[in-house]
N, C-alpha and C positions, 0 to 999 in steps of 0.2 A: 768334538768338532762342531762348530756352529752350523745351524741349518742354513742352506742357501735356497731361496725361493726360486723355483723353476720359472723360466721366462714365460711359459705358456699359462701360468696361473694368473688369473685376473681376480682381484679381491676388492671388497668394499674398503674404503679408507677407514682407518681408526679415528674416531672423533673425540675420544677421551682416553686419558692415561689410565683411568679406572678399568677400561676394557682389557688392558694388558695384565693378565694374571699368569702365574706359572702354568695353570691348566690350559689357558688360551694358547700360550706358547707351545706347550707340549702337543696340543691338538694340531696346531699349524705345522709343526715339524713332522708329525705323522702324515698329514695330508700331503705335504711337500715331498716326503720320502716316497709315498705311493706314486705321485705324479712323476718324479724322477725315474723310478723303476720302470714305469710304463714308457716314458720317453726313451730310456736306454734300450728296452726290449724292441720298441718300434724302430729305432735307429739301427739296431743290429739286424732286424728283419729286412729293412731297406737295403742295407749293405749286402746281405745274403742274396736278395733278389737281383741286385746289380751284378754281383759276382756270377750268379746263375745265368743271367742273360749274356754276359761276356763269354762264359764258358760255352754256351750254346752257339754263339756266333763263331767262336774259334773252332768248335767241333764241325760245324757246317762248312767252314772254309777248308779244314783239313780233309773232310770227306769229299768235297768237290775236287780238291787237288788229287786225292787218291783215285777218284773216278776217272779223271782226265788222264792220269798216268797209266792206269790200268787199260783204258781203251787204246791209248797209243801203243802200249806194249802188245796188246792183242793184235793190233794191226801190223806189228812187226813180227808176229808169229810166236809169241810166248804162249805157253800152256796156261789154261785157266787155273789149274791146281797150283802151279808154280807161283802165279801171281797172288792167288788167295793166301798161300802160305807166307809169302813175302810181306803182304799187307796185314796179315792177321785177321782175315775175314773168311767166312765160309765160301766155298766155290760157287754156291748159289748166288751170292752177292755179286761176284764178278759176272756171272751170267745175266743177272738182272741189269747191271750197269751197261753191259753190251747191248741188251735189248733196248734199253732206254735211249742209247746213243743212236740206234738205227731208226728211231721214230722221227 
């Protein structure tokens, strides 16, 4: 497969055909491979960071919805243990949410 120069690579222009040797080309290909691998790793890390931020936003949204519903249910007379079991959280979490809502 022919080597493709990564876009981020800035090189000096070749001024003579004599500069283009098999060794020169092999070295350029090695350099470009290294840069492409770094770019690929960085792009993957950026994607992972974006996915992580999105997951955190979704988690916070779901947690806020859970808090709101738990507080409403408490006001309707539901038991904390029952709510904790339904939401999959410890009873202490329901107690904490209730205290936060009273502030």
